[in-house]
N, C-alpha and C positions, 0 to 999 in steps of 0.2 A: 504494500500500500504506500502511496505517496506520503512522505514525511511531512509535507506542508499541509495536509488535511488533518486538522485537530478535532478531537471530540468536542461536540457542541452541546451535549445533553447535561442537564443537572448543574447549571451554573447560576449564580446569583450575581447580577441580574441575568436574565435569560439571553441566549444568543441573539444578536441583532440581525436584521435582514441583510446588512452588509457582510457579516460573517458567514451567513448561510450562502449568499451569492458567491462569495470568495471560495468557499468549499466546493460549490457546484462547478465553478469555473476550473478549479484545479482538477476535479474529477473528469470533466469533459476534455481538458487538455491531455490528461493522461490516456484516456480511452482513444482519443483522436490521434495521439502521437504527435501533436504539434501545439505550439504556444500561440501561433498566429495563423489562422486559417486563410486560405486563398479567398479572393473576392467571390468566387463561384460557390464557396462553402460557408461564407460568413453568416448567411441567414440561417442555415441549418445549425451551425455552431451556436449562435445566439439563442435560437429556439430551444436547443437542448439545455443550455445553461439555465434559461428561464424555467423550463419544466422541471428540471432536477431541483432547482432552488425551491420551487413551489412544493414539490413532494417532500423535500427535506424539512421545510417549515411545518408541513402537515404532520410528519413523523414526530418531530420534536414537540409539537403541541400536544400530541396524543400519548407520548411515553409517560409511564408512571413509575416512580421509584420511591423507596422508603429511605434511601440514603440522604444524608444532609447535603445541601448544595455545596459545590466546590467554590473556592475563592479564586478568581482569575489571577490575582497577583501572586498567590502562593503557587499556583500551577505554572505560571510563567517563570518563577524562580527555579522550580524543579526542572523545567525544560532546559533552562540555561545551564544548570548544573550537569544534566545529562549530556548536553552538547559539549561542555567543557571537557568532560571525561572522554567522550567519543573522539573529539578532534584535538586532544592534547598532543603536543609534539615536543 
């Protein structure tokens, strides 16, 4: 899975539409194998991002959990620590 796609469920405050769209864009780029589609494929690319973002928002709105919400700042610190270990030279 693409490392740029981060979990969006169970955060306080909930994931924003921008975060959902960014995740959808990363997914479509990965599946399409390109970061910038040709002009001939731009409409299909944009439609896919829009539909996946919509479905992702629907999924996030309907998921139920009993776990306490995660803190974005704490999770960001954990990600940075993992990256520092992974890319340490």
